VOKOLMI-441498 format. One record per residue (C-alpha): residue in one letter; x, y, z. Coordinates in Angstrom, 3 decimals, m for minus. Layout:
# VOKOLMI-441498
@numi:A | xx:X | yy:Y | zz:Z
...
END
This chain:
# VOKOLMI-441498
@numi:M | xx:0.000 | yy:0.000 | zz:0.000
@numi:C | xx:1.303 | yy:3.449 | zz:m0.917
@numi:E | xx:2.171 | yy:5.711 | zz:1.983
@numi:S | xx:0.938 | yy:9.241 | zz:1.385
@numi:S | xx:2.958 | yy:12.271 | zz:2.394
@numi:A | xx:0.370 | yy:12.853 | zz:5.115
@numi:D | xx:0.948 | yy:9.412 | zz:6.661
@numi:Y | xx:4.696 | yy:9.012 | zz:6.178
@numi:E | xx:6.521 | yy:9.543 | zz:9.461
@numi:G | xx:9.941 | yy:10.105 | zz:7.924
@numi:L | xx:11.658 | yy:7.329 | zz:9.860
@numi:D | xx:13.867 | yy:6.295 | zz:6.921
@numi:L | xx:15.267 | yy:9.819 | zz:6.779
@numi:E | xx:16.734 | yy:9.379 | zz:10.257
@numi:A | xx:19.629 | yy:7.773 | zz:8.365
@numi:L | xx:20.515 | yy:11.309 | zz:7.233
@numi:G | xx:20.645 | yy:12.704 | zz:10.759
@numi:G | xx:24.395 | yy:12.391 | zz:11.237
@numi:L | xx:25.525 | yy:13.699 | zz:7.876
@numi:E | xx:27.582 | yy:16.669 | zz:9.036
@numi:N | xx:29.142 | yy:17.484 | zz:5.651
@numi:Y | xx:25.795 | yy:17.253 | zz:3.850
@numi:Y | xx:23.996 | yy:19.625 | zz:6.221
@numi:G | xx:27.029 | yy:21.866 | zz:6.593
@numi:W | xx:27.113 | yy:22.292 | zz:2.820
@numi:I | xx:23.487 | yy:23.429 | zz:2.721
@numi:L | xx:23.964 | yy:25.740 | zz:5.702
@numi:E | xx:27.034 | yy:27.359 | zz:4.161
@numi:T | xx:24.989 | yy:28.284 | zz:1.101
@numi:F | xx:22.101 | yy:29.697 | zz:3.135
@numi:R | xx:24.200 | yy:31.379 | zz:5.819
@numi:P | xx:24.638 | yy:34.841 | zz:4.162
@numi:V | xx:20.888 | yy:35.550 | zz:4.291
@numi:L | xx:19.937 | yy:33.890 | zz:7.584
@numi:K | xx:18.723 | yy:36.536 | zz:10.028
@numi:G | xx:15.848 | yy:37.595 | zz:12.241
@numi:H | xx:12.815 | yy:35.373 | zz:12.724
@numi:G | xx:12.876 | yy:32.269 | zz:10.557
@numi:I | xx:10.470 | yy:29.425 | zz:9.926
@numi:E | xx:11.504 | yy:25.940 | zz:8.853
@numi:F | xx:8.896 | yy:23.720 | zz:7.242
@numi:G | xx:9.378 | yy:19.972 | zz:7.549
@numi:A | xx:11.842 | yy:20.264 | zz:10.416
@numi:G | xx:11.937 | yy:16.503 | zz:11.000
@numi:A | xx:13.863 | yy:15.603 | zz:14.139
@numi:G | xx:15.573 | yy:19.010 | zz:14.244
@numi:T | xx:19.028 | yy:18.108 | zz:12.924
@numi:F | xx:19.195 | yy:21.039 | zz:10.516
@numi:S | xx:17.156 | yy:23.242 | zz:12.856
@numi:E | xx:19.949 | yy:23.139 | zz:15.425
@numi:K | xx:22.376 | yy:24.409 | zz:12.793
@numi:L | xx:20.019 | yy:27.242 | zz:11.800
@numi:L | xx:19.260 | yy:28.439 | zz:15.304
@numi:P | xx:22.565 | yy:30.206 | zz:16.128
@numi:H | xx:22.001 | yy:32.526 | zz:13.156
@numi:L | xx:18.415 | yy:33.530 | zz:14.006
@numi:S | xx:16.650 | yy:35.438 | zz:16.755
@numi:G | xx:13.635 | yy:33.120 | zz:16.589
@numi:L | xx:12.699 | yy:29.935 | zz:14.751
@numi:D | xx:9.315 | yy:28.319 | zz:14.128
@numi:L | xx:9.512 | yy:24.601 | zz:13.379
@numi:V | xx:6.629 | yy:23.216 | zz:11.339
@numi:E | xx:6.450 | yy:19.416 | zz:11.295
@numi:P | xx:3.454 | yy:17.220 | zz:10.351
@numi:S | xx:4.865 | yy:13.933 | zz:11.709
@numi:S | xx:3.599 | yy:13.216 | zz:15.216
@numi:V | xx:6.759 | yy:11.234 | zz:15.917
@numi:H | xx:9.084 | yy:14.062 | zz:14.953
@numi:S | xx:6.936 | yy:16.788 | zz:16.514
@numi:A | xx:7.373 | yy:15.033 | zz:19.846
@numi:I | xx:11.138 | yy:14.777 | zz:19.282
@numi:L | xx:11.288 | yy:18.490 | zz:18.450
@numi:A | xx:9.342 | yy:19.391 | zz:21.589
@numi:R | xx:11.832 | yy:17.503 | zz:23.740
@numi:R | xx:14.879 | yy:18.721 | zz:21.839
@numi:F | xx:14.038 | yy:22.412 | zz:22.138
@numi:E | xx:11.934 | yy:22.477 | zz:25.310
@numi:T | xx:14.334 | yy:24.832 | zz:27.117
@numi:D | xx:14.878 | yy:27.247 | zz:24.224
@numi:S | xx:12.420 | yy:30.151 | zz:24.284
@numi:R | xx:13.406 | yy:31.154 | zz:20.743
@numi:V | xx:11.800 | yy:28.029 | zz:19.281
@numi:T | xx:8.096 | yy:27.450 | zz:18.591
@numi:I | xx:6.895 | yy:24.000 | zz:17.482
@numi:I | xx:3.947 | yy:23.915 | zz:15.075
@numi:P | xx:2.680 | yy:20.315 | zz:14.602
@numi:A | xx:0.966 | yy:20.711 | zz:11.225
@numi:K | xx:1.362 | yy:20.323 | zz:7.496
@numi:L | xx:2.648 | yy:23.315 | zz:5.549
@numi:E | xx:m0.738 | yy:24.041 | zz:4.013
@numi:A | xx:m2.438 | yy:24.288 | zz:7.415
@numi:A | xx:0.377 | yy:26.061 | zz:9.232
@numi:V | xx:0.978 | yy:28.783 | zz:6.672
@numi:S | xx:m2.646 | yy:29.929 | zz:6.788
@numi:T | xx:m2.229 | yy:30.866 | zz:10.476
@numi:I | xx:0.902 | yy:32.985 | zz:9.997
@numi:P | xx:0.486 | yy:36.746 | zz:9.450
@numi:A | xx:1.583 | yy:38.319 | zz:6.187
@numi:D | xx:4.991 | yy:40.025 | zz:6.028
@numi:S | xx:6.039 | yy:38.503 | zz:9.361
@numi:R | xx:9.071 | yy:36.256 | zz:8.766
@numi:D | xx:12.607 | yy:37.146 | zz:7.678
@numi:C | xx:13.423 | yy:33.786 | zz:6.107
@numi:V | xx:11.579 | yy:30.626 | zz:5.156
@numi:I | xx:13.528 | yy:27.365 | zz:4.946
@numi:L | xx:12.469 | yy:24.137 | zz:3.239
@numi:V | xx:15.030 | yy:21.318 | zz:2.957
@numi:N | xx:13.620 | yy:18.286 | zz:1.122
@numi:V | xx:10.035 | yy:19.483 | zz:1.647
@numi:L | xx:8.557 | yy:21.238 | zz:m1.413
@numi:E | xx:8.466 | yy:17.966 | zz:m3.377
@numi:H | xx:5.975 | yy:16.630 | zz:m0.780
@numi:I | xx:3.458 | yy:19.394 | zz:m1.576
@numi:E | xx:0.993 | yy:18.488 | zz:m4.312
@numi:D | xx:0.179 | yy:22.099 | zz:m5.241
@numi:D | xx:3.686 | yy:23.499 | zz:m4.949
@numi:H | xx:2.823 | yy:26.686 | zz:m6.849
@numi:Q | xx:0.135 | yy:27.538 | zz:m4.286
@numi:A | xx:2.628 | yy:26.783 | zz:m1.512
@numi:L | xx:5.199 | yy:29.134 | zz:m3.034
@numi:G | xx:2.594 | yy:31.875 | zz:m3.167
@numi:D | xx:1.712 | yy:31.296 | zz:0.496
@numi:L | xx:5.385 | yy:31.422 | zz:1.476
@numi:Y | xx:5.770 | yy:34.698 | zz:m0.418
@numi:R | xx:2.859 | yy:36.146 | zz:1.582
@numi:I | xx:4.360 | yy:35.430 | zz:5.018
@numi:L | xx:7.823 | yy:36.794 | zz:4.201
@numi:K | xx:8.719 | yy:40.370 | zz:4.990
@numi:P | xx:9.785 | yy:42.516 | zz:2.023
@numi:G | xx:13.474 | yy:41.765 | zz:1.604
@numi:G | xx:13.032 | yy:38.334 | zz:3.229
@numi:H | xx:14.423 | yy:35.162 | zz:1.698
@numi:L | xx:13.055 | yy:31.808 | zz:0.583
@numi:L | xx:15.672 | yy:29.056 | zz:1.015
@numi:L | xx:15.004 | yy:25.799 | zz:m0.821
@numi:F | xx:16.745 | yy:22.455 | zz:m1.226
@numi:V | xx:14.874 | yy:19.877 | zz:m3.334
@numi:P | xx:15.520 | yy:16.591 | zz:m5.161
@numi:A | xx:16.307 | yy:17.100 | zz:m8.841
@numi:M | xx:15.945 | yy:15.326 | zz:m12.190
@numi:Q | xx:12.655 | yy:13.502 | zz:m12.776
@numi:G | xx:14.629 | yy:10.718 | zz:m14.459
@numi:L | xx:15.896 | yy:9.802 | zz:m10.988
@numi:Y | xx:12.359 | yy:9.389 | zz:m9.616
@numi:S | xx:12.163 | yy:5.960 | zz:m8.004
@numi:E | xx:10.047 | yy:3.768 | zz:m5.779
@numi:F | xx:11.848 | yy:5.384 | zz:m2.860
@numi:D | xx:10.540 | yy:8.806 | zz:m3.933
@numi:R | xx:7.016 | yy:7.451 | zz:m4.298
@numi:R | xx:7.082 | yy:5.656 | zz:m0.955
@numi:V | xx:8.185 | yy:8.728 | zz:1.005
@numi:G | xx:5.537 | yy:10.915 | zz:m0.622
@numi:H | xx:7.423 | yy:12.834 | zz:m3.307
@numi:F | xx:5.075 | yy:14.177 | zz:m5.955
@numi:R | xx:8.013 | yy:15.054 | zz:m8.200
@numi:R | xx:11.704 | yy:15.719 | zz:m8.600
@numi:Y | xx:12.557 | yy:19.119 | zz:m10.087
@numi:H | xx:14.264 | yy:20.350 | zz:m13.200
@numi:K | xx:15.887 | yy:23.750 | zz:m12.917
@numi:A | xx:13.636 | yy:25.489 | zz:m15.446
@numi:D | xx:10.441 | yy:24.222 | zz:m13.797
@numi:L | xx:11.509 | yy:25.250 | zz:m10.305
@numi:K | xx:12.598 | yy:28.655 | zz:m11.580
@numi:A | xx:9.231 | yy:29.193 | zz:m13.249
@numi:G | xx:7.358 | yy:28.392 | zz:m10.037
@numi:I | xx:9.507 | yy:30.642 | zz:m7.866
@numi:V | xx:9.439 | yy:33.594 | zz:m10.248
@numi:G | xx:5.723 | yy:33.060 | zz:m10.826
@numi:A | xx:5.145 | yy:33.475 | zz:m7.089
@numi:G | xx:6.819 | yy:36.901 | zz:m7.227
@numi:F | xx:10.328 | yy:36.117 | zz:m5.976
@numi:H | xx:13.611 | yy:37.399 | zz:m7.378
@numi:I | xx:16.098 | yy:34.536 | zz:m7.623
@numi:A | xx:19.566 | yy:35.172 | zz:m6.201
@numi:T | xx:20.926 | yy:31.637 | zz:m6.581
@numi:L | xx:19.502 | yy:28.547 | zz:m8.266
@numi:D | xx:21.894 | yy:25.715 | zz:m9.068
@numi:Y | xx:22.069 | yy:21.978 | zz:m9.417
@numi:T | xx:24.160 | yy:20.392 | zz:m6.693
@numi:D | xx:25.493 | yy:16.959 | zz:m5.702
@numi:L | xx:26.767 | yy:16.170 | zz:m9.177
@numi:L | xx:28.536 | yy:13.009 | zz:m8.034
@numi:G | xx:25.415 | yy:11.703 | zz:m6.298
@numi:V | xx:23.509 | yy:11.236 | zz:m9.560
@numi:L | xx:25.062 | yy:7.926 | zz:m10.641
@numi:P | xx:24.887 | yy:6.182 | zz:m7.235
@numi:W | xx:21.264 | yy:7.285 | zz:m6.804
@numi:W | xx:20.347 | yy:6.037 | zz:m10.284
@numi:L | xx:22.051 | yy:2.673 | zz:m9.764
@numi:I | xx:20.818 | yy:2.018 | zz:m6.222
@numi:N | xx:17.339 | yy:3.519 | zz:m6.248
@numi:V | xx:16.217 | yy:3.556 | zz:m9.879
@numi:K | xx:17.839 | yy:0.406 | zz:m11.306
@numi:M | xx:18.107 | yy:m1.732 | zz:m8.148
@numi:G | xx:14.850 | yy:m0.463 | zz:m6.676
@numi:K | xx:16.061 | yy:0.161 | zz:m3.135
@numi:T | xx:13.431 | yy:1.814 | zz:m0.946
@numi:E | xx:15.448 | yy:2.535 | zz:2.193
@numi:I | xx:18.552 | yy:4.586 | zz:2.909
@numi:D | xx:21.512 | yy:2.501 | zz:4.064
@numi:P | xx:23.021 | yy:4.468 | zz:7.000
@numi:R | xx:26.509 | yy:3.050 | zz:6.348
@numi:M | xx:26.496 | yy:4.025 | zz:2.684
@numi:A | xx:25.047 | yy:7.444 | zz:3.510
@numi:S | xx:27.791 | yy:8.010 | zz:6.092
@numi:L | xx:30.496 | yy:6.930 | zz:3.629
@numi:Y | xx:29.174 | yy:9.272 | zz:0.962
@numi:D | xx:29.030 | yy:12.101 | zz:3.502
@numi:R | xx:32.697 | yy:11.594 | zz:4.432
@numi:V | xx:34.054 | yy:11.025 | zz:0.916
@numi:G | xx:31.513 | yy:11.940 | zz:m1.750
@numi:V | xx:30.323 | yy:15.281 | zz:m0.384
@numi:P | xx:33.814 | yy:16.848 | zz:m0.107
@numi:L | xx:34.686 | yy:15.584 | zz:m3.607
@numi:T | xx:31.521 | yy:16.889 | zz:m5.236
@numi:R | xx:31.908 | yy:20.229 | zz:m3.422
@numi:L | xx:35.392 | yy:20.577 | zz:m4.875
@numi:L | xx:34.216 | yy:19.673 | zz:m8.354
@numi:E | xx:31.258 | yy:22.038 | zz:m8.222
@numi:A | xx:33.454 | yy:24.880 | zz:m6.987
@numi:L | xx:35.482 | yy:24.462 | zz:m10.172
@numi:L | xx:32.410 | yy:24.223 | zz:m12.413
@numi:R | xx:30.584 | yy:27.067 | zz:m10.593
@numi:H | xx:27.229 | yy:26.153 | zz:m12.214
@numi:P | xx:26.916 | yy:22.344 | zz:m12.588
@numi:P | xx:24.866 | yy:21.294 | zz:m15.634
@numi:F | xx:22.993 | yy:18.672 | zz:m13.584
@numi:G | xx:22.901 | yy:17.240 | zz:m10.067
@numi:K | xx:20.909 | yy:15.082 | zz:m7.662
@numi:N | xx:19.483 | yy:18.181 | zz:m5.970
@numi:L | xx:18.721 | yy:21.834 | zz:m6.602
@numi:I | xx:19.493 | yy:24.598 | zz:m4.119
@numi:C | xx:17.910 | yy:28.035 | zz:m4.272
@numi:M | xx:17.921 | yy:31.376 | zz:m2.499
@numi:A | xx:15.191 | yy:33.784 | zz:m3.607
@numi:R | xx:14.203 | yy:37.209 | zz:m2.281
@numi:K | xx:10.837 | yy:38.877 | zz:m1.818
@numi:P | xx:11.231 | yy:42.398 | zz:m3.244
END
């Protein structure tokens, strides 16, 4: 039976929790525009949230999984800067005032939203003028696999399609690039051809230690990779 994005508790993604190089890479890209009061949608167990928090004065954590909402509540129970919102993006965003957040962060989340264009419009509404939308999504529909379907991904993104959605919502794009160039072949072999539906923590850890530094070096030389396993974007509300 197919697990919908509403039912999926994200337990397989716990294998990504210890990937310091992976999350550090994303944070380094986002860091220049992190400020003020942020909101992270799909916060999971809070691994990336902890890395965001030192750069923000306040952080709302929106998480639909009951399992992970409880983990977040325990993890941040003594930090007055953090507010936990146990809801899906579509429900949570409707309760947030317009022009009220300095940055909105979604790491591996937008692909779970069926009407992603509506979601982008809602995110635009809650950002202050000058605020930033920070996105990290899976890329290349040709890499869509049973794993993607099982965890509730409606799609993987191509650069042109993501750009059209972001610009259509009113944002000005500062950065939009493919990333994780070296991750394309392993993902295709393991998930698409071999049909794996779970993340192997040992392989993920090995790739974090070896593959991430190598692909970062390669992408620094290329500047704008022609393809990659993911897309990363920073966009500004004028």
